[in-house]
N, C-alpha and C positions, 0 to 999 in steps of 0.2 A: 587719376581715373581708376575706378574699381573694375575688375573683371568679376561679373556676377557669378555666383556659384551654381547657376543653372546651366552653365556652358554646355553646348552640344559639342558638344565638343568638350652688412660691419664692419732709445738712447740709453744706453747702459750707463749707470752712475759710475763715475771715476774711470771711465774707459780710457781717457787720455790723461789721467793724472794719478797721483799716488797719495797715500795718507788717508786719514779718516775723513768722512764726509762731514760737512758742517752740521751742527746740532739740529737745525730745523730740517735739513735734508734727511738726516737719519731718522728723525721722528716721523716724517712723511713716509719713509720707506717701510717703517714698521706698523704703520696704521693699517688696521684690518680692512680688507677689500670690501666694497659695497656688497650687501647681500639682498637678493630679491626675496621678499616675504609676501608680496601680493599674490592673490589667487590661491589655488590649491595644487598640491602635488598631483601629477598625472602619470599614469602607467607608461613607461617607456616602451618603444617599439624596438625589439632586439636588433633589427637590421640598421636602425638609425644610430650608428656608432659615433657620430660627431656630437650627439646630444647627451647631456647628463643633467639630472635634476630638472626635468621638464615640469613646468607649471602652467595651468590653464588660468588666464587672466580675466576673460569675459565669459558669460554663460547664456546670454539671451540676446535677441535682436540680431542685427547683422553688423559685424565689426571687422574693420579692415584697415590696411595702410597705417600700421602702427610704427612710429618712428621715434628713435631715442632723442632725448635732450643732449646737449653738448657735454654735460657732466655725467650722463648715463644713468641718472636716478629717476627719470620720468619718461613717459611715453605720451605722444600726442597721436590721436587716431580719429577715425570717423565711424559713426555708429548710426544705424537706423533702427528705431524702435519697432516692435511688433504691433503695428496699428495701421489701419487703413489710412492711406494718404501720408504716412510718415515720411520724412525726408532726412537725408544724411545730415548729421550735425557733428561738429568738432568737439572733442573732449580731451582732457589731460588725465593721466593716471600716475599717482605716486607709487613707485615700485617697492617702496618700503612698507607701505600701509595698505595699498589697494584703493585708497580714496580717489574718487574721480571728480573732476570739476568741468563744467560746461565752459567752452570757449566761445563758440559762435552763438548767435542770438536765438537760433531756431527759425529765423525767417529765410525763405528761399532754400536752395540746395547748396551744399558746401562739399569740397573735396580737397584731397592732397595737401595736408597740413604739414608744417615743418617748423622746428624751433630756430630762432635766431641765435647767433653767438651771444653768450652771456645768459641764455635761457630766460630772458626777461620779456620777450615778445614772440609771437607766432605768426607765420604767414600761411594763408590758405586761399583757395579760390571760392568765391561766393557769387550767387546770382541776386542777392537781396536788394541791391541798389536799383535794379531794373525789374526784378521779379521777386516779390517777397513771399509768394506762395510756391509750393513745390511744383516744378514743371512736370509735365506729363512724361512718362517713360517712353522710349522709342517704340515705334511700331515694328514688331518682329515678323510681320508678314513678308518682309524683304530678307528674311533670314536673321541670324544673330548679328546685331549691330550695336555699336556704342553711340550714345548721344553726345554731341559736342555743343552743349547749351551756349548759345551766343551771348547770353547774359553773364557768363562767367568772367570775372575779373579778379585780379590779385589784390588781397587786402592784408594788412598787418595790424595786429591788435596787441594789447597787453594780455597777460596770461588769463585774465578773466573776461576777455572780449571787449574791454573798454578801450577808449581812445583809438577807434579804428582809423586807419589811413589807407586810402585807395592808391595802389601803385600803378595800375594800368587802367586805361579808359579808351582802348582801341575798339573798333567794331569787331564783333565776333569773339571767339573763344580765346581766353588767356588762362592757363591753369598748369598743374603738374610742376609746381616750383619746388626746387630743393636748393640747399645752400652748401657751398664748399666748406669742408672742415677747416680750411685756412681762414674762413670767416670774411672773405673779401668780395665774393661774387655769388650770384645765384643763376640758375639755369631754369628755363621753363619752356612750355610749348605754346605757340600762338599761331593764329590764322590771319594775322594782320596784313600779310603780304599776299593773301590769296591761296596759300597752301599751309599745311601743318608743318611748321619748322621749329627748330630749337633756337632760342635766343639766350644770351647771357647779359647781365647788367650788374651795376652796383646794387647794394642792398636797399638803396632808396629809390630804385627804379631808373636811375640815370645811366648814361653811357650804355645804351642798348646796342648789342652786337649780334647780328644774325650769324648762326654757326653752321646751318645746313642749307642746301639749295637743290635738293633732288626731289622730283615729283613723288609724293607719297607722304605717309604719316611718320613723323619723328616725335617720340615722346618718352615719358617715363625715365627721364635722365637723372643720373646721380654722379657726383664727383668721386674720384679716387681719394684714399686717405690723405694724400699730400696735396690734393687739389689740382694736380697737374693734368689729369685726364678726366674724361666723361664717358660713362657707359649709358647706352639707351637702347630702346626697342624701336624697330622701324619696319614699315611695309612699303616697298617700292614696286608699284605695278609696272610691268614690262611691256606687254602687248598693247596694241591700240584699244582692244576690247577691255582689258584690265584697267587701263588709264581712264577710259570713258566711264566705266562702272564706278571707279574710285571718285572721279570728279562729280558724277551724278549724285552719289551719296553725300559727298562733301557739301554740295550746294543745298542739301536738305539738313545739314548739320549732323551727319552720320558718318561712321566708318565701319568697315567690316574687318574685325581683328582675327580672322581665321588663320592668317599666315603672318607671323612677326619674327624677325631675326634680331639677334643681339649684335650691336656694333660698339666700337671704342674709338675715341679720337682724343687728340690733345685738347686742352681746355679752351684754346683759341679757335677750334674748329678744323685744324689741320691734321694730317696723318690719320685719315679714317681707315679703320680695319674692321672687316666683317668677322665676327667671332663664331657665330653659329650659321649653319647652312643645311637645315634639315627639313624645311618646308612646314614645320609645325608652328603652333602658337607659343612662341617663347616671349616671356614678358617679365617685368619686375626685376631686372638685373641690378645687382649691388656688388660692389667690390669687396673681396676678402681683405682683411686687415693688412696683408702683405702687399696689396696693390697688384699682385701677379695673377690672381684668380678672380673669377666672378661666380656668384651664386645667382640662379635665376629659376623661374618656374616654367614648366613646359608640359605639353601633352604628347610629347614625341613617342612615348612607349605605349600609348593607348590607341589602337586602330580606330576606335569610335570617336576619339578626340575629346572625350568627356573627363577623363581623369588627369589631373595636373599634379605633378610632384616637383620637388626642388632638386636641382642639379648643380654641380660645381665644375667649372672648366677653366683652363688656363687662358690668358688673354690672347694667346695666339691660336686658340681653337683646339688645342690638343688636351689630352688628359681628362676627357669627360667622365664624370662620376655622379651617380645618383645619391641623393642625400636623404630624401624621405621615402617611406614605403607604406603608404596607406591606400585604400581604395577610394579615397575622397580627394578633395581639392587641398593643395598646399601651395601658398604663394606669398607675395609681399615680404621677402626676406630682408633683414637688416642686422648688421653687427653693431654692438655697442661701441662707443668711441675707443674703449680700451681693448676691444676684441674678446672680452671675457664672456659676453652674453650674446645670444642670437634670438631675435624675435621674428615671428611669422604669423600669417593667418591660415586657418585650417578648418575644414568641415568635420574633423574628428570629434567624437563625443557631442553630436548635435542635440540641441533641445527641441528641434523641429526640422522638417525637411530643408536641406540645403543651408542650414544654419552655419554661419561663419564666425569663428571666435579667434581671439588673439592668444598665442602661446609663446612662452619664453623658455629658454634652456641655457645652461652653461655650455659653451663651445669647447669640445675636446679636440684640440688641434691635430693630434696624431691619430685620431679616430680609433683609439684603443681603450 
């Protein structure tokens, strides 16, 4: 699920042995690392010390939620063209050439795409089976709200969108699916039991396990690098009035995302830990390659709630650090599987008002 940018608001060899590595291992160790050549070089912001060799990958339309393939050489992302009535569509990008390929058909609305292990298939949510035109945007007369289109279900296709397989067919919203780096399970958000909860399953949609059970929105979940933990964003109304407002909006297929906190749990749903507690809109959390930190987007430093930046925090909630420093939106962070690259969405260098584009940088771990 995208946060729109009008908000008011990512084994040491021979460690246990001696002697020379086998020839094939030595060759692999000397192979040149993958180089991102897509897009164009972008002026770096001096305060953004964790980024080097920043490149802008998209330049028009609305582009967001760009996620790496398992081999780190491609991205899959959603894009809306600058045209009346245009709807989100899923695309792939080759990071060596910048070439893009459409994945979804263009029918209905799509969101939250992710590569399968082996990088031969892609999962995303789509409305096309029940609604092949773009659904109307939510009515903002109730304030800033997100739409939970009930026609959303999870689909898996080949890289070009062929051979579609429907994984969910429950009443209401099924979306926001991501896959464990271990390649064995996926996690997603569903309203199938009457509330917005997190579920995990096998990659074919079988063995569905409900992970959360608290009144409120649970979504935007990602696995840790070893697949043992899950990080996600949540809003849990507390008072009777807050619960009533949440449930009233949910009945209309809406949620109000003005207050979201970051949580971590074991992959089976146990040992839930609240990471942030600032009352802001914290979203898009993703594990640092170490598995000990989380990068996320937040408007915590803007009293108006309009400016979002990226932050990094330890999984125990300590060591908060700001990562981006622009006056615009920065969100949807992800590390490449090898931890060398970092991708995110940003309003920097817009082609038009509130234009969101995809950026990539080399990650400088020591920040120096």
